[in-house]
C-alpha positions as CSV (number, residue, x, y, z in Angstrom):
1,X,112.2,-7.5,69.4
2,X,112.0,-5.6,66.3
3,X,107.8,-6.8,65.9
4,X,107.3,-6.1,69.5
5,X,108.9,-2.5,69.1
6,X,106.9,-2.4,65.8
7,X,103.9,-3.6,67.6
8,X,104.3,-0.8,70.2
9,X,104.7,1.9,67.7
10,X,101.4,1.0,66.0
11,X,99.5,1.2,68.8
12,X,100.5,4.4,69.8
13,X,99.7,5.9,66.8
14,X,96.5,4.5,66.4
15,X,96.0,6.1,70.4
16,X,97.1,9.4,69.0
17,X,94.2,9.0,65.9
18,X,91.6,7.8,68.1
19,X,92.1,11.2,70.3
20,X,92.2,13.3,67.1
21,X,88.9,12.0,65.9
22,X,87.4,12.5,69.4
23,X,88.3,16.0,69.4
24,X,87.2,16.9,66.0
25,X,83.7,15.4,66.3
26,X,82.9,16.9,69.6
27,X,79.9,19.5,69.5
28,X,80.8,23.1,70.4
29,X,78.9,25.1,72.7
30,X,76.1,27.2,71.2
31,X,76.4,31.0,71.9
32,X,72.9,31.6,71.8
33,X,71.6,29.1,74.1
34,X,70.5,30.8,77.5
35,X,72.5,30.2,80.2
36,X,71.3,28.8,83.6
37,X,70.3,32.1,85.2
38,X,71.5,32.4,88.7
39,X,69.3,34.7,90.9
40,X,71.1,37.4,91.9
41,X,71.8,37.4,95.9
42,X,70.4,40.1,97.6
43,X,72.4,42.4,99.7
44,X,70.9,43.1,102.8
45,X,72.6,46.4,104.5
46,X,72.0,47.1,108.1
47,X,71.4,50.4,109.1
48,X,73.7,52.6,109.7
49,X,72.9,55.3,112.7
50,X,73.4,58.2,111.6
51,X,73.9,61.2,114.0
52,X,71.7,64.0,113.4
53,X,73.3,67.7,113.9
54,X,70.7,70.1,115.1
55,X,70.8,73.3,113.3
56,X,72.4,75.9,115.5
57,X,70.9,79.7,115.5
58,X,72.3,82.3,116.3
59,X,70.4,85.3,117.6
60,X,71.3,88.7,116.3
61,X,70.8,91.6,118.5
62,X,67.2,91.9,117.6
63,X,66.2,88.5,118.1
64,X,66.2,88.6,121.6
65,X,66.8,90.9,124.2
66,X,70.4,89.6,126.2
67,X,69.8,88.3,129.6
68,X,71.7,88.4,132.7
69,X,72.4,85.7,135.4
70,X,70.9,86.7,138.3
71,X,73.2,86.8,141.6
72,X,71.6,83.7,143.0
73,X,72.3,81.6,139.9
74,X,76.1,82.1,139.9
75,X,78.3,79.6,139.4
76,X,81.4,81.6,140.9
77,X,82.2,81.2,144.6
78,X,81.5,85.0,144.8
79,X,78.4,86.7,143.6
80,X,78.9,89.3,141.1
81,X,77.1,92.5,141.3
82,X,75.6,94.1,138.6
83,X,77.7,97.1,137.2
84,X,75.5,100.5,137.8
85,X,76.6,103.2,135.5
86,X,77.8,106.6,137.0
87,X,75.0,109.1,137.2
88,X,76.0,112.9,136.5
89,X,76.1,114.0,140.1
90,X,74.4,117.1,141.1
91,X,77.0,120.1,140.9
92,X,76.8,122.4,144.3
93,X,78.4,125.7,144.5
94,X,81.5,125.8,146.8
95,X,80.6,127.1,150.7
96,X,81.2,130.6,150.9
97,X,82.5,132.4,153.9
98,X,80.9,135.9,153.5
99,X,77.2,136.1,152.2
100,X,74.0,136.7,152.4
101,X,71.5,133.7,153.3
102,X,68.0,134.3,152.0
103,X,66.5,130.9,152.5
104,X,65.5,129.9,149.2
105,X,68.0,127.4,148.5
106,X,70.0,124.4,149.6
107,X,70.5,124.9,153.5
108,X,72.8,121.4,153.9
109,X,75.6,124.1,155.4
110,X,73.3,125.0,158.1
111,X,72.3,123.0,161.6
112,X,70.1,124.0,164.6
113,X,69.9,122.7,168.5
114,X,67.6,123.3,171.0
115,X,69.5,124.5,174.5
116,X,66.3,124.4,176.8
117,X,63.0,123.4,176.6
118,X,60.4,120.7,174.7
119,X,61.6,119.9,171.7
120,X,58.2,118.5,170.5
121,X,56.5,121.9,171.3
122,X,58.4,123.6,168.5
123,X,58.9,123.6,164.7
124,X,61.7,125.6,162.5
125,X,61.0,125.4,158.8
126,X,61.5,127.6,155.6
127,X,58.0,129.4,154.3
128,X,58.6,131.3,151.2
129,X,62.0,132.2,151.7
130,X,61.7,133.0,155.4
131,X,63.0,130.8,158.1
132,X,60.5,130.1,160.7
133,X,60.6,129.8,164.4
134,X,57.0,128.4,165.4
135,X,58.1,128.0,169.4
136,X,54.6,126.6,171.2
137,X,56.5,125.7,174.5
138,X,58.3,128.2,177.4
139,X,61.7,128.8,178.0
140,X,62.7,127.3,174.5
141,X,66.3,128.5,173.5
142,X,66.6,127.5,169.6
143,X,70.0,127.9,167.9
144,X,70.9,128.0,164.0
145,X,74.9,127.8,163.1
146,X,76.7,128.1,159.9
147,X,78.6,125.3,160.0
148,X,81.3,125.5,157.4
149,X,83.8,128.3,158.8
150,X,85.2,129.4,162.1
151,X,85.8,133.7,162.1
152,X,87.8,135.6,164.4
153,X,86.8,138.9,163.1
154,X,83.5,138.8,161.5
155,X,80.2,141.2,161.3
156,X,76.9,139.1,161.5
157,X,73.3,140.5,160.5
158,X,69.7,139.2,161.1
159,X,66.3,140.3,159.6
160,X,63.6,139.4,161.6
161,X,59.9,139.7,162.2
162,X,57.7,139.1,165.4
163,X,54.2,138.0,164.2
164,X,53.4,136.2,167.7
165,X,53.7,137.8,171.3
166,X,55.9,140.4,172.2
167,X,57.9,138.4,174.9
168,X,60.7,136.9,172.7
169,X,64.4,137.1,172.1
170,X,66.0,137.3,168.9
171,X,69.7,136.0,169.3
172,X,73.0,136.4,167.7
173,X,76.1,134.1,168.1
174,X,79.7,134.3,167.3
175,X,82.8,132.9,168.5
176,X,80.7,129.8,168.8
177,X,82.6,126.2,169.6
178,X,81.9,122.9,171.4
179,X,85.0,122.9,173.8
180,X,84.8,126.6,175.1
181,X,81.2,128.1,174.5
182,X,80.0,131.2,172.4
183,X,79.1,135.1,172.8
184,X,75.6,135.9,172.3
185,X,73.6,139.2,171.5
186,X,69.9,139.5,172.7
187,X,67.4,141.8,171.7
188,X,63.7,141.9,173.3
189,X,61.0,142.6,171.3
190,X,60.0,144.7,174.3
191,X,63.2,146.9,173.8
192,X,65.7,145.2,176.0
193,X,69.0,143.5,175.1
194,X,72.4,142.1,177.0
195,X,75.5,140.5,175.6
196,X,76.3,137.4,177.5
197,X,79.1,134.4,177.0
198,X,77.5,130.7,177.5
199,X,80.7,129.1,179.0
200,X,81.4,125.6,178.5
201,X,84.1,125.2,181.0
202,X,81.8,127.2,183.7
203,X,78.7,125.4,182.9
204,X,76.0,127.9,182.1
205,X,75.0,131.1,180.4
206,X,76.6,134.7,182.1
207,X,75.7,137.9,181.3
208,X,78.7,140.2,180.2
209,X,76.5,143.8,179.8
210,X,72.6,144.6,179.4
211,X,70.4,147.7,178.8
212,X,67.5,149.3,176.9
213,X,67.4,150.2,173.9
214,X,64.6,152.9,172.3
215,X,65.9,151.6,168.7
216,X,63.9,148.6,168.7
217,X,60.6,148.2,166.7
218,X,58.2,146.8,169.5
219,X,55.1,144.6,168.9
220,X,54.4,142.9,165.5
221,X,57.4,144.5,163.6
222,X,60.2,144.0,161.8
223,X,64.0,144.7,162.9
224,X,67.4,143.9,161.8
225,X,70.4,143.6,164.5
226,X,74.2,143.5,164.0
227,X,76.9,142.1,165.9
228,X,81.0,143.1,165.5
229,X,83.2,140.1,166.6
230,X,87.0,141.1,166.6
231,X,88.1,138.2,169.3
232,X,86.9,139.2,172.4
233,X,86.0,142.9,171.4
234,X,82.1,142.8,171.0
235,X,79.4,145.5,169.6
236,X,75.5,145.4,168.6
237,X,73.6,147.7,166.7
238,X,70.1,148.1,166.6
239,X,68.3,149.1,163.2
240,X,71.9,150.8,162.2
241,X,72.3,152.3,165.6
242,X,75.4,151.3,168.2
243,X,74.1,150.4,171.3
244,X,76.7,149.0,173.1
245,X,80.6,147.9,173.1
246,X,82.3,145.6,175.3
247,X,85.7,143.9,175.4
248,X,85.5,140.3,177.3
249,X,88.8,139.9,179.2
250,X,87.7,136.8,181.2
251,X,86.6,134.2,179.4
252,X,88.5,135.1,175.9
253,X,86.5,133.6,173.2
254,X,88.9,134.2,170.3
255,X,87.0,132.6,167.1
256,X,84.3,130.1,166.2
257,X,81.2,130.0,164.2
258,X,78.6,132.1,163.7
259,X,74.7,132.0,163.9
260,X,71.3,133.4,165.2
261,X,68.6,132.5,167.1
262,X,65.2,132.7,168.8
263,X,63.7,132.4,172.5
264,X,60.3,131.9,174.2
265,X,59.6,132.7,177.9
266,X,56.3,132.4,179.7
267,X,53.7,134.2,177.3
268,X,53.1,132.0,174.0
269,X,52.9,131.7,171.2
270,X,56.1,132.7,169.6
271,X,56.2,133.2,165.8
272,X,59.0,135.0,164.2
273,X,59.8,134.6,160.7
274,X,64.2,135.5,159.9
275,X,64.4,137.1,156.1
276,X,68.1,137.2,156.1
277,X,71.0,136.6,157.8
278,X,74.3,138.0,156.6
279,X,77.9,137.6,157.1
280,X,80.1,139.6,156.5
281,X,84.0,141.2,157.5
282,X,84.4,144.0,159.5
């Protein structure tokens, strides 16, 4: 047993000696030796899509004018109309009750109507501060009314010049209404006058009083005629002279509009220029 144990120990010692010698006689690696170059691997990166953001240019006030969407391009259910800036309104004088109209300004407070005759054969116009009645048809009765006020007590006066034939009437009107009618003072260029009523209820003209006057300037001349209406009390003046007073107890027109007119008859043409119409208190 001792010989076997000795032999085993001897073999083990010999194995370790051989291994030690092998390790001591191996060649160490040369640090200067060139290592095998491994070719680099090319990294291929797939291109990434980059979102390009366009530059937004914000216009200033001077870059371009502002634009408005036309009404037909509106996307709303209701079409918005463009806003209009208010304009300065013209300033008109307040209507007056008592004044002198000289026909050189605004005549929107006045209206006219033709009571008889063919309107296509007449003309009514303003010329250099005169209201001109140019009547080319027979039996034309043209009236001009002041529309702003009703009067119960009033003085009215017209200054008229006859430039045509002598057969015409210049008229003054007071207490006019569409419902009842009016009082009318007629003065002929031949020197006759009458005070009458047009009654809507009775449907016509009715003479209240009439006569002749020596105070009328006949022919192609100018006259001023004045009427005083205080309810149903009436008075007519020709060129400042009292011609006739009359109290109407039948129709009793108490108040209404005032105005004037010109009438033609059978001799033509009739051309009358009205220089002024005055409204005053009694």
